[in-house]
ZAGUBA-370674 format. One line per 8 residues: for each residue x, y, z of C-alpha. Coordinates in pm, 1 decimal. Last residue first. Example, Ala and Ser with C-alpha at 12.3 -4.5 7.8 and 13.67 -1.06 7.14 Angstrom:
1367.0 -106.0 714.0 | 1230.0 -450.0 780.0
END
This chain:
-6125.1 -1850.1 1342.7 | -5892.2 -2147.6 1312.7 | -5673.1 -2190.1 1007.7 | -5336.6 -2182.1 1182.2 | -5329.9 -2547.5 1290.2 | -5420.6 -2657.0 937.8 | -5118.2 -2471.9 794.2 | -4874.9 -2701.5 975.8
-4639.0 -2518.2 1215.7 | -4292.8 -2407.2 1098.4 | -4384.5 -2061.7 966.9 | -4606.2 -2014.6 1273.7 | -4305.9 -2058.6 1505.4 | -4085.4 -1818.7 1307.6 | -4354.1 -1550.0 1295.7 | -4419.9 -1566.4 1670.3
-4047.9 -1554.1 1750.5 | -3986.5 -1260.7 1515.3 | -4291.4 -1068.7 1642.2 | -4176.9 -1105.0 2003.5 | -3821.3 -1007.6 1911.4 | -3947.2 -700.3 1724.8 | -4135.3 -577.9 2031.9 | -3838.3 -640.6 2262.4
-3586.9 -470.4 2032.6 | -3821.8 -177.1 1966.0 | -3869.7 -123.4 2340.1 | -3493.1 -146.4 2391.3 | -3434.6 119.6 2126.5 | -3700.0 351.6 2265.9 | -3568.2 322.3 2621.9 | -3209.8 386.4 2509.0
-3314.5 684.8 2297.1 | -3512.7 840.7 2582.7 | -3222.2 794.8 2823.5 | -2993.8 982.4 2586.0 | -2704.9 797.5 2424.9 | -2336.9 838.9 2513.5 | -2311.0 591.2 2801.4 | -2288.5 290.6 2569.6
-2223.6 410.7 2214.9 | -2078.7 84.8 2078.5 | -2305.0 -140.6 2286.0 | -2639.8 37.6 2242.9 | -2551.0 101.7 1879.1 | -2480.8 -264.0 1805.9 | -2793.6 -374.5 1991.1 | -3009.1 -150.3 1771.8
-2838.3 -278.4 1457.0 | -2894.8 -638.0 1581.2 | -3270.3 -614.2 1643.7 | -3390.4 -428.6 1334.6 | -3245.5 -535.7 999.1 | -3043.0 -847.2 1081.2 | -3273.5 -997.8 1345.8 | -3612.3 -901.5 1205.7
-3487.1 -1001.2 861.0 | -3354.5 -1340.3 976.7 | -3607.2 -1550.1 1173.1 | -3927.2 -1371.9 1075.9 | -3851.2 -1257.1 722.5 | -3639.3 -1547.8 605.0 | -3880.6 -1791.4 770.2 | -4181.4 -1631.3 599.2
-4001.8 -1631.8 262.4 | -3913.2 -2001.4 295.4 | -4261.4 -2093.5 410.9 | -4431.3 -1917.1 119.8 | -4195.3 -2069.8 -135.1 | -4300.8 -2413.6 -10.9 | -4089.7 -2701.4 -148.5 | -3883.2 -2778.9 163.1
-3724.8 -3118.6 79.9 | -3693.9 -3047.2 -293.4 | -3566.9 -2692.1 -240.3 | -3324.3 -2831.6 20.1 | -3184.9 -3073.3 -239.9 | -3161.4 -2806.1 -510.9 | -2968.3 -2565.6 -290.2 | -2741.2 -2842.2 -159.1
-2656.5 -2961.9 -512.1 | -2568.1 -2604.7 -607.9 | -2331.4 -2585.6 -310.6 | -2182.0 -2926.8 -387.5 | -2100.5 -2828.0 -744.9 | -1924.3 -2516.3 -624.9 | -1742.9 -2689.2 -339.4 | -1642.7 -2985.4 -559.3
-1493.7 -2754.5 -820.6 | -1290.0 -2568.3 -559.0 | -1173.0 -2898.7 -410.8 | -1047.3 -3008.9 -752.3 | -871.1 -2677.8 -807.9 | -697.2 -2702.4 -472.2 | -594.8 -3060.4 -552.8 | -453.1 -2954.8 -891.5
-268.2 -2657.3 -741.3 | -102.5 -2896.8 -496.3 | -220.6 -2912.7 -140.4 | -17.7 -3020.5 165.0 | -52.3 -2687.2 339.5 | -219.2 -2422.3 127.0 | 63.8 -2179.5 72.9 | 236.1 -1907.0 270.9
458.2 -1620.7 157.5 | 180.8 -1365.3 185.1 | -98.8 -1478.3 420.7 | -360.9 -1709.5 276.7 | -704.7 -1567.4 192.9 | -620.2 -1510.3 -173.9 | -496.1 -1868.7 -207.5 | -842.5 -2000.4 -120.9
-777.5 -2366.7 -40.3 | -760.1 -2342.2 339.4 | -1074.0 -2546.2 405.0 | -1232.2 -2260.3 600.2 | -1138.9 -2007.7 332.7 | -1273.4 -2214.6 43.8 | -1588.0 -2292.8 243.7 | -1646.5 -1922.2 302.7
-1584.4 -1827.9 -59.5 | -1850.1 -2074.5 -174.4 | -2102.3 -1927.6 68.8 | -2003.2 -1573.7 -31.9 | -2053.2 -1667.2 -402.0 | -2395.2 -1829.2 -359.3 | -2589.4 -1503.1 -371.5 | -2409.3 -1412.7 -695.4
-2478.0 -1755.7 -847.5 | -2847.8 -1731.8 -745.7 | -2914.6 -1388.4 -895.6 | -2895.7 -1433.4 -1274.9 | -3043.1 -1783.3 -1313.2 | -3295.7 -1724.1 -1036.1 | -3419.0 -1401.3 -1205.1 | -3416.4 -1528.3 -1564.8
-3693.6 -1781.6 -1505.1 | -3929.7 -1506.5 -1392.2 | -3842.5 -1287.7 -1692.9 | -3910.8 -1566.9 -1939.3 | -4221.9 -1675.0 -1747.9 | -4374.7 -1331.1 -1789.6 | -4294.3 -1304.7 -2161.0 | -4441.2 -1650.8 -2225.8
-4752.8 -1575.9 -2021.1 | -4801.3 -1236.4 -2188.0 | -4779.2 -1395.8 -2531.9 | -5020.8 -1673.3 -2434.3 | -5283.3 -1424.8 -2320.9 | -5408.9 -1442.6 -1964.5 | -5782.6 -1514.9 -1944.6 | -5722.3 -1880.9 -1861.0
-5553.1 -1773.6 -1533.6 | -5282.4 -2027.0 -1442.8 | -4995.4 -1796.8 -1545.9 | -5157.7 -1501.3 -1370.9 | -5214.2 -1690.4 -1048.6 | -4858.6 -1825.2 -1060.2 | -4734.4 -1464.8 -1088.4 | -4869.2 -1405.2 -738.7
-4619.6 -1646.7 -583.9 | -4763.8 -1776.6 -255.8 | -5102.4 -1798.4 -426.8 | -5390.7 -1549.6 -435.6 | -5727.2 -1729.2 -421.5 | -5877.6 -1528.3 -138.2 | -5832.0 -1197.7 -323.7 | -5705.7 -1252.8 -681.5
-5660.7 -916.6 -855.0 | -5718.9 -692.5 -553.7 | -5455.5 -879.0 -349.6 | -5200.2 -856.0 -631.2 | -5270.2 -485.8 -684.0 | -5239.8 -397.5 -315.3 | -4926.5 -601.7 -248.1 | -4747.2 -482.0 -562.5
-4844.6 -119.5 -499.4 | -4721.4 -144.5 -139.5 | -4391.0 -291.9 -254.1 | -4333.4 -22.2 -518.3 | -4440.2 264.7 -291.1 | -4220.0 130.9 -11.7 | -3922.4 83.9 -243.4 | -3942.5 440.9 -378.2
-3977.7 598.6 -34.0 | -3711.7 370.7 111.3 | -3452.7 454.1 -152.0 | -3520.6 829.1 -153.6 | -3499.9 851.4 224.1 | -3193.1 624.3 235.6 | -3009.3 839.4 -19.2 | -3080.6 1150.9 185.7
-2942.3 985.2 497.4 | -2635.3 866.7 306.3 | -2552.9 1222.0 201.9 | -2305.2 1263.8 489.2 | -2109.8 975.4 334.4 | -1989.0 1197.4 47.7 | -1784.5 987.3 -194.4 | -1982.0 683.8 -83.9
-1807.2 342.4 -72.7 | -1829.2 313.6 306.6 | -2206.7 362.1 300.1 | -2263.5 96.0 34.5 | -2050.1 -154.0 224.2 | -2235.1 -77.5 547.9 | -2570.8 -113.1 364.2 | -2499.6 -466.9 238.6
-2617.9 -668.0 542.2 | -2892.8 -412.6 594.9 | -3083.8 -512.4 283.7 | -3359.3 -736.8 419.1 | -3660.6 -511.1 359.3 | -3840.4 -745.0 116.4 | -3890.3 -1006.5 395.3 | -4094.8 -776.9 621.0
-4433.3 -864.0 468.2 | -4370.0 -1238.7 449.1 | -4250.6 -1262.0 810.4 | -4551.9 -1064.5 927.4 | -4793.1 -1284.9 727.1 | -4704.7 -1590.6 933.1 | -4782.3 -1397.0 1252.1 | -5130.6 -1321.3 1105.4
-5212.6 -1681.8 1017.2 | -5368.8 -1763.6 1355.2 | -5608.8 -1475.4 1306.6 | -5790.1 -1658.8 1026.8 | -6010.1 -1437.0 806.0 | -5778.9 -1144.5 864.7 | -5930.7 -796.4 891.3 | -6026.6 -555.3 610.6
-6105.8 -844.3 378.8 | -6094.2 -889.4 -0.7 | -6332.9 -1009.2 -272.8 | -6182.2 -986.0 -620.4 | -6158.1 -664.9 -820.8 | -6368.7 -596.3 -1133.8 | -6170.6 -339.7 -1333.3 | -5849.2 -451.0 -1165.2
-5903.1 -796.6 -1311.5 | -5722.1 -1119.3 -1224.3 | -6017.2 -1338.5 -1138.3 | -6261.0 -1198.9 -1232.0 | -6348.2 -1035.3 -1561.9 | -6203.9 -779.3 -1803.0 | -5832.4 -859.8 -1798.7 | -5644.7 -577.2 -1974.6
-5584.7 -367.0 -1663.5 | -5486.5 -650.8 -1430.2 | -5248.4 -798.9 -1686.0 | -5083.8 -459.6 -1736.4 | -5021.5 -422.6 -1364.3 | -4876.6 -774.0 -1344.4 | -4662.0 -702.0 -1651.3 | -4513.2 -391.9 -1489.1
-4417.1 -586.7 -1177.1 | -4257.0 -854.5 -1394.3 | -4054.5 -592.4 -1583.0 | -3928.4 -447.2 -1255.9 | -3804.4 -790.9 -1151.6 | -3645.7 -858.6 -1492.0 | -3450.0 -533.3 -1473.3 | -3327.1 -637.0 -1127.7
-3215.1 -970.5 -1271.1 | -3019.2 -785.2 -1538.6 | -2834.3 -614.5 -1252.2 | -2755.1 -963.2 -1121.8 | -2608.8 -1052.5 -1460.7 | -2365.9 -762.6 -1428.5 | -2270.9 -864.8 -1076.0 | -2209.4 -1223.8 -1187.3
-1981.0 -1103.2 -1466.0 | -1764.5 -901.4 -1226.3 | -1770.8 -1178.8 -966.4 | -1604.2 -1430.0 -1194.4 | -1808.6 -1720.0 -1340.6 | -1765.5 -2068.5 -1187.6 | -2112.2 -2074.6 -1026.4 | -2262.9 -2025.7 -1373.2
-2149.7 -2376.1 -1474.1 | -2360.2 -2530.2 -1192.6 | -2664.6 -2303.5 -1219.9 | -2801.5 -2457.3 -1540.9 | -2782.5 -2816.0 -1412.4 | -2934.1 -2712.0 -1080.2 | -3225.6 -2544.1 -1258.0 | -3283.9 -2866.2 -1453.1
-3301.8 -3057.7 -1125.9 | -3556.7 -2810.0 -996.7 | -3754.7 -2833.5 -1321.3 | -3763.4 -3211.3 -1299.3 | -3888.7 -3199.9 -941.9 | -4165.4 -2956.8 -1039.7 | -4289.9 -3207.8 -1294.0 | -4303.2 -3141.9 -1669.0
-4653.4 -3172.8 -1818.0 | -4755.8 -2863.1 -1622.6 | -4569.1 -2637.3 -1869.3 | -4657.3 -2279.0 -1769.2 | -4730.4 -2354.3 -1404.4 | -4434.9 -2593.4 -1394.7 | -4208.7 -2314.8 -1521.1 | -4319.2 -2092.3 -1233.4
-4287.6 -2359.7 -965.9 | -3937.5 -2462.1 -1077.4 | -3783.8 -2113.9 -1102.4 | -3944.8 -1984.4 -783.8 | -3831.9 -2294.3 -593.6 | -3472.3 -2244.6 -713.7 | -3487.5 -1877.5 -611.9 | -3621.1 -1967.4 -266.2
-3332.9 -2211.9 -214.7 | -3079.0 -1943.9 -303.5 | -3239.5 -1693.6 -63.1 | -3252.1 -1951.8 217.2 | -2880.2 -2025.5 175.5 | -2798.9 -1654.5 166.5 | -2984.8 -1593.1 492.2 | -2844.3 -1903.1 660.9
-2486.2 -1804.5 576.8 | -2554.7 -1446.4 682.1 | -2671.5 -1570.0 1022.9 | -2365.4 -1794.1 1063.7 | -2127.9 -1512.8 967.1 | -2307.1 -1278.6 1206.1 | -2255.1 -1524.8 1491.5 | -1883.9 -1553.1 1410.9
-1835.9 -1175.2 1403.3 | -2019.7 -1134.3 1733.8 | -1803.5 -1402.2 1893.0 | -1489.1 -1218.3 1776.5 | -1579.7 -897.6 1952.0 | -1925.5 -782.8 2057.2 | -1969.3 -426.0 1935.6 | -1667.0 -365.3 1714.2
-1682.0 -720.7 1580.4 | -2054.3 -685.0 1502.5 | -1972.3 -360.8 1322.5 | -1702.4 -543.0 1124.4 | -1953.9 -813.7 1033.2 | -2175.5 -552.0 873.4 | -1880.9 -457.0 653.8 | -1637.9 -165.5 631.9
-1525.1 -53.0 976.8 | -1180.9 111.0 983.3 | -1312.1 468.9 978.9 | -1468.1 420.4 1325.2 | -1776.7 592.9 1466.1 | -1908.1 677.4 1122.1 | -1983.8 312.7 1053.5 | -2190.0 293.5 1372.9
-2379.9 607.5 1272.8 | -2444.9 463.2 923.9 | -2584.6 142.1 1074.2 | -2808.4 355.4 1296.2 | -2942.9 531.7 988.4 | -3029.5 192.8 840.0 | -3193.2 118.8 1177.7 | -3444.6 399.4 1126.5
-3513.7 296.6 766.3 | -3573.6 -58.2 893.1 | -3822.9 67.5 1154.6 | -4012.5 300.5 919.8 | -4045.1 53.8 630.1 | -4144.1 -242.3 846.2 | -4390.8 -31.6 1048.2 | -4552.6 101.3 730.2
-4578.7 -253.4 595.9 | -4724.3 -358.7 930.1 | -5000.9 -99.1 912.8 | -5084.1 -184.6 550.1 | -5117.2 -556.0 625.5 | -5294.1 -511.0 960.6 | -5566.9 -297.0 806.5 | -5599.0 -470.2 468.4
-5619.6 -829.9 585.5 | -5340.2 -1033.6 743.1 | -5329.0 -1360.6 546.9 | -5446.3 -1212.4 216.1 | -5216.9 -912.9 264.7 | -4916.7 -1141.8 308.0 | -5025.2 -1338.7 1.3 | -5016.4 -1014.2 -198.0
-4658.3 -963.0 -67.6 | -4530.0 -1293.5 -211.9 | -4396.3 -1146.6 -537.9 | -4233.9 -861.6 -340.1 | -3987.8 -1108.0 -189.0 | -3837.5 -1172.1 -533.1 | -3613.9 -870.1 -501.1 | -3606.0 -494.5 -457.7
-3407.4 -409.9 -145.1 | -3047.8 -450.9 -264.8 | -3112.2 -308.8 -611.1 | -3275.3 -8.3 -443.1 | -2965.6 43.9 -230.2 | -2728.3 9.4 -526.2 | -2922.0 264.1 -733.4 | -2949.1 504.3 -439.7
-2573.8 477.1 -383.1 | -2506.3 523.2 -754.6 | -2714.7 841.2 -746.2 | -2532.6 959.7 -433.2 | -2199.9 916.5 -610.9 | -1983.6 612.7 -547.6 | -1604.6 634.6 -498.3 | -1547.5 641.3 -122.6
-1182.7 630.0 -19.1 | -1124.5 378.4 260.1 | -905.6 478.5 552.3 | -541.8 422.8 647.9 | -433.0 611.7 959.9 | -198.3 897.6 1054.6 | -235.9 1024.7 1412.2 | -217.1 1391.8 1509.4
-186.9 1447.2 1885.2 | -453.0 1649.4 2066.3 | -462.0 1412.3 2361.9 | -788.4 1245.6 2253.1 | -648.2 1174.1 1907.3 | -655.7 1406.9 1605.8 | -697.6 1225.5 1276.6 | -471.9 1244.7 970.9
-562.1 1038.8 665.4 | -361.9 812.0 438.7 | -588.3 691.9 163.1 | -734.6 366.5 36.5 | -906.7 272.0 -289.6 | -1079.1 -64.8 -300.8 | -1017.4 -304.6 -582.7 | -1253.6 -403.4 -868.5
-1054.6 -673.3 -1049.8 | -1200.5 -965.0 -852.5 | -1363.6 -822.6 -540.4 | -1210.6 -1115.6 -357.5 | -867.8 -983.3 -439.5 | -957.7 -646.3 -293.8 | -1069.6 -814.0 26.6 | -752.6 -1017.7 63.4
-521.0 -725.9 2.4 | -729.6 -497.9 223.7 | -708.7 -705.3 538.6 | -370.9 -604.6 683.0 | -421.9 -234.8 615.3 | -748.4 -212.2 807.3 | -608.0 -400.1 1105.3 | -301.2 -175.1 1101.6
-533.0 125.9 1114.8 | -726.6 -25.3 1404.3 | -400.7 -70.3 1594.8 | -301.8 289.0 1528.2 | -651.5 400.0 1627.8 | -635.3 213.7 1956.3 | -291.4 335.0 2057.4 | -379.0 701.4 1996.8
-730.4 698.2 2150.5 | -961.0 853.2 1896.9 | -1123.4 1195.0 1857.5 | -1399.3 1269.2 1605.3 | -1449.3 1638.7 1526.6 | -1488.8 1598.6 1148.7 | -1700.0 1287.0 1187.8 | -1989.0 1366.5 1414.4
-2288.1 1182.7 1556.3 | -2124.0 1046.7 1868.8 | -1797.6 1207.2 1979.6 | -1547.6 926.5 1970.6 | -1361.2 697.3 2205.7 | -1617.4 416.7 2176.3 | -1514.3 280.8 1835.8 | -1141.4 291.7 1894.1
-1179.5 83.6 2206.6 | -1400.8 -165.5 2022.9 | -1140.5 -198.4 1746.7 | -862.8 -248.3 1996.7 | -1050.5 -500.4 2208.1 | -1135.2 -710.9 1903.9 | -780.8 -701.1 1775.3 | -653.1 -817.6 2113.0
-914.5 -1093.3 2119.0 | -797.7 -1214.5 1780.0 | -451.5 -1199.1 1932.3 | -553.6 -1455.0 2187.2 | -725.9 -1669.8 1926.5 | -408.8 -1723.0 1729.8 | -305.1 -1558.8 1402.1 | -20.9 -1334.3 1510.0
274.1 -1404.7 1282.4 | 557.2 -1170.5 1369.9 | 517.3 -891.9 1623.1 | 843.5 -702.6 1574.1 | 764.8 -498.3 1263.2 | 452.4 -338.9 1414.0 | 642.8 -158.1 1686.7 | 653.5 189.1 1531.4
529.0 363.7 1843.9 | 514.2 176.7 2174.5 | 188.1 0.8 2252.4 | 146.3 100.5 2616.0 | 300.0 -191.9 2798.0 | -35.2 -366.9 2817.6 | -59.2 -373.0 2440.9 | 282.0 -532.3 2415.6
178.3 -802.1 2659.4 | -147.7 -869.0 2473.2 | 43.6 -909.9 2150.5 | 60.3 -630.1 1900.3 | -151.8 -635.6 1587.4 | 12.5 -647.7 1244.7 | -174.1 -956.5 1129.9 | -491.3 -1005.1 1332.5
-776.7 -1017.2 1084.3 | -596.0 -1146.2 777.6 | -418.4 -1407.3 984.1 | -745.5 -1525.4 1140.1 | -875.7 -1613.7 790.9 | -1182.6 -1425.4 678.5 | -1537.5 -1548.9 681.1 | -1884.1 -1456.7 556.5
-1780.4 -1202.9 296.9 | -2020.0 -952.3 139.7 | -1748.8 -705.1 35.6 | -1795.7 -764.6 -337.5 | -2167.8 -685.1 -331.0 | -2122.8 -309.4 -292.4 | -1797.7 -297.5 -488.5 | -1965.3 -472.3 -782.7
-2254.3 -224.1 -764.4 | -2013.7 68.5 -789.0 | -1835.6 -91.8 -1080.4 | -2165.2 -133.5 -1267.4 | -2267.5 225.0 -1200.6 | -1918.9 331.0 -1309.0 | -1957.6 154.3 -1641.6 | -2301.6 304.1 -1700.5
-2158.8 652.3 -1657.4 | -2236.9 847.4 -1339.4 | -1881.7 967.6 -1280.5 | -1881.5 1104.1 -1635.4 | -2246.2 1102.0 -1743.3 | -2176.5 976.5 -2093.5 | -1814.5 865.1 -2120.5 | -1759.2 493.7 -2076.8
-2088.4 318.7 -2152.3 | -2240.0 571.2 -2390.7 | -1915.8 628.5 -2580.6 | -1860.8 254.8 -2611.3 | -2217.1 217.9 -2742.0 | -2167.3 499.2 -2995.4 | -1862.9 319.5 -3128.2 | -1511.0 445.5 -3074.9
-1318.1 628.1 -3338.2 | -1011.4 748.2 -3152.4 | -935.3 388.9 -3068.3 | -832.9 312.0 -2716.0 | -554.5 404.9 -2475.2 | -555.6 767.4 -2583.5 | -915.2 799.0 -2461.1 | -796.3 766.8 -2104.5
-958.0 472.0 -1920.1 | -1228.5 573.7 -1679.7 | -1213.6 489.3 -1307.3 | -951.4 258.9 -1160.9 | -683.1 364.7 -1402.7 | -723.8 724.4 -1290.9 | -679.6 618.4 -929.8 | -339.8 469.5 -1010.1
-231.7 110.9 -1022.7 | -166.8 -144.4 -752.8 | -374.1 -403.8 -571.8 | -482.1 -171.4 -296.5 | -540.3 121.9 -525.2 | -381.3 435.9 -394.3 | -509.6 774.8 -292.2 | -297.2 1079.9 -214.3
-428.5 1297.8 65.6 | -116.7 1276.4 278.0 | 80.8 975.6 176.4 | 36.7 698.4 -76.3 | 130.2 337.8 -84.7 | 0.0 0.0 0.0
END
C-alpha cells in the first residue's frame, strides 16, 4: 500500500485514474456509440461506473476471513499492556491465534467508543487504539480487494486528532460512489423476489394489519439503516456488517453474524430455485416440479464458476427482470375484463384477517423485502460523500415502499382469497391471460434465479474455500495451502461449487413451499439483521453516550421485534391446518 497525505492508492496497484475511466488515448479514436455511452456519458455516473459501484457493494459480502488477515500487524497482549510503543509493528511476527484475535477485538471496540457520537470531522480517537485499528485495516485490504475480482478498493492516508490532541496517521477507505449510484445500489439490494409474495401477506393479514405492518417495516428498517451509518461513522476502519458486530461484541459477534448471513444466503438461493421450478411448472404442467428443480441445478452449476464481475452484471439484469414482472402484473390486471385477475372488477378482499392464527405468518412475508442491511455498510463506506447517506436512504425507502405497497395492493385486488404464494402463478394459471403475456412473464421469472443465485452463492462458496484453506487469496503472503497442490486445490474448488448447487436443489426439494421459505427469512432473519442487531450494536458501541429516551425507545423496539420474530418463526414451521382457526 502506498500513498501519503491525501494521495489515494489502489490496494492491488495502479493509479486512481486507471480505476475509473480509461484515457481515450488508450483506445481507438473512433469508438462506437455504445462505447461512448458506456464509458463517457455522465462522467462519474456513466453506465460503467454504475456497474463498478454495484460490484464494490456486493464484493465485500464475505462470511469469513482467515485469522491471519484479521490479526496480522496487531501487538500481543503483553505489548498492548506496555502502552503500545510507536513503530512496533515490525516485531510482532505471525499473530493468528485466538488470543490476538481478542486483542484485535478489544482495539477496534476501544477505537469505536472513544469518539464524539454523531460527528465525523471532530472525532477523537485513543492514539494506541486507532493505530491498531489502522493496522487491522491495512492487513485485510489485500484479501478483500482480491475477492472483489478486479474491482479493488481505494485507500488513503488520513490524519486524525487523538484524545490528547496528537495527530495520528491512519489508512481509511476512499469512497467512490456518487449519491445516485448509492441510491441505485440500495434499491437493487431491497427490490427482489420477496415482493412477489406480498399479496399473500395481505391475504393472510387483511388490509388494516397488512398496511399498518408494511408502514412499520419501512419506518423501523429505515431507522436502523441510519443507525448502521452512525456505527460506521464511529470508526473509519469498519467496512462490513460483520465489522460492526466485531466492534460491538468482539470475535463471537463476528462468528454469529457469519452464521446468520450463511443461513440468509442459503434460504435466498433455495427460494430462487423454488421460484424457477414452480413458475415453469405452471406454464408447462406436463413437466414435474422436481424435474424443473433438477434442470435449474444443471443450469446453475457452470454459472457458479463465473467471476464476480460477470455475476454482478447478470444480477443487474435480474433487477431489470423484476421491474418488468411488476409492470406485466399491472398490465395484466388492466387488460383482464373479468374476475379473477381484473383490476376493473376486483376480487373479494377483507379488512381484517379471516384466520387470526395466520397473522404472525404474514408478518414474516411482509418484512422479507426489507432485508438489505447486510450490504448497507458496504454501500455507506463506498460513498464519496457519506453525509448524504441519509438523503439516499430517504429516496430509496420511499421508492421501495411505494413499489412494494403497490405490488401487495394490486395482487390482493386481482385474486383476493385465491392469491397464491407467488402471485405470478395466479396469472400464469388464469385462462384469461394471453399466451404472449404468459411466455414473456415466465421468461423474466426464469431469468431471475439464473442471474441472482450464483451471486448469492458466491459468499457461501468463498467461506468454504477459506475454512478449508484452499483459497490462495485468503492465505498470508509467503504461505501456501498446506499439503495441497494446485490440482488438488482446483479439484476442491470444483467440488465446493457443485456441492453448493446440489445443496440448494436438495433443500428446495425437501422444503418445497416458497411461502414458508419467505416467511422464515422474514421472521427468523430479517427481524434480526435489519432491526434487532443494529439496535444492539448502537447500544453497545455508544454505551453511556445515548440519551435515556433513545435507550428506552431502542430497547422497546428490540423487545417488540423479538416477540414478532419468535411468533412468525413458530407459525412458519407449524402445519397450515393449525393456523386456520377462526
